[in-house]
C-alpha positions in Angstrom: 35.9 41.8 -59.6 38.9 40.3 -59.3 40.9 43.7 -58.7 38.2 44.2 -55.6 39.0 40.7 -54.4 42.5 41.4 -54.8 42.3 44.6 -53.0 40.5 43.1 -50.3 43.1 40.4 -50.0 45.8 42.9 -49.5 43.7 44.8 -47.3 43.0 41.9 -45.0 46.8 40.7 -44.8 47.7 44.5 -43.8 45.0 44.3 -41.2 46.5 41.0 -39.4 50.1 42.3 -39.1 50.9 43.5 -35.8 52.1 46.6 -35.2 55.0 47.1 -32.6 54.8 50.3 -30.5 58.2 52.1 -30.6 57.9 55.0 -27.8 59.3 58.3 -29.1 62.6 59.0 -27.5 62.7 60.2 -23.5 59.6 58.1 -22.9 60.3 55.4 -20.4 58.0 52.2 -20.0 56.3 51.0 -17.1 58.5 47.7 -17.2 61.5 49.9 -17.2 60.5 51.9 -14.3 60.0 48.7 -12.5 63.3 47.0 -13.5 65.1 50.7 -12.4 63.1 50.9 -9.1 64.0 47.0 -8.5 67.7 47.4 -9.3 67.6 50.3 -6.8 66.3 48.4 -4.2 68.0 45.0 -4.5 71.5 45.7 -5.8 73.5 45.8 -2.2 76.8 46.2 -3.7 75.7 48.9 -6.2 77.7 47.4 -9.4 74.6 48.0 -11.5 73.4 44.1 -11.8 71.7 41.5 -9.9 73.3 38.2 -8.9 70.7 35.4 -8.0 71.1 36.1 -4.2 70.2 40.0 -4.4 67.3 39.0 -7.0 66.0 36.3 -4.5 65.9 39.1 -1.5 62.8 40.7 -3.2 60.6 38.0 -1.7 61.7 39.4 1.7 59.8 42.7 0.9 56.4 41.4 -0.3 53.4 42.6 0.9 50.0 41.8 1.1 49.1 42.0 -2.6 52.3 40.3 -4.0 51.5 36.8 -1.5 48.0 37.4 -2.7 49.3 37.2 -6.4 51.7 34.4 -5.7 48.9 32.5 -4.2 46.7 32.9 -7.6 49.9 32.2 -9.7 50.2 28.8 -7.7 46.5 28.1 -7.8 46.2 28.4 -11.5 49.6 26.6 -12.2 51.7 29.7 -13.8 54.0 30.2 -10.5 57.7 30.6 -11.3 60.1 30.6 -7.9 62.6 33.6 -8.1 65.0 31.0 -9.7 63.4 30.3 -12.3 62.2 33.7 -12.9 66.2 34.7 -12.8 66.9 32.0 -15.3 64.4 33.1 -17.5 65.6 36.8 -17.6 69.1 35.9 -17.8 69.2 36.4 -21.5 73.2 36.6 -21.9 73.4 33.8 -19.1 76.4 35.1 -17.2 74.7 34.8 -13.9 73.6 38.6 -13.6 70.6 40.5 -14.7 71.0 43.7 -16.2 68.9 46.7 -16.0 67.6 45.9 -19.5 67.3 42.1 -18.8 65.1 42.5 -15.9 63.1 45.4 -17.8 62.7 43.1 -21.0 61.6 40.3 -19.1 59.1 42.3 -16.9 57.7 43.6 -20.4 57.4 40.4 -22.0 55.5 38.7 -19.0 53.2 42.0 -19.0 53.0 41.7 -23.0 51.9 38.2 -22.9 49.6 38.5 -20.0 50.8 36.1 -18.0 51.4 37.9 -14.6 54.2 35.9 -13.2 56.6 38.5 -12.3 56.4 38.9 -8.5 
């Protein structure tokens, strides 16, 4: 009986552990695709990184869906301005966003179902 209880305990512990998915080589995540596309659209000096001014230009391109998402986020209290998003995404605090930093920020927002990246 003790062996069965011990086995059930071990199985319960294993089931609670979260597995992180590691995509096979060559697979590009949706977050990476979004970051790559935005980098191409917003990086006006083509230096491979976004300054705050370049990043803030993204609101100029908002369509109806993005404006609706911003209104919803403000109403629900989780809206972040482009300046706040930039600061949160700038992991190395160098004043610029790399492609990897932007992708990681987008991924974190999507994984947490916060939906604040607009």
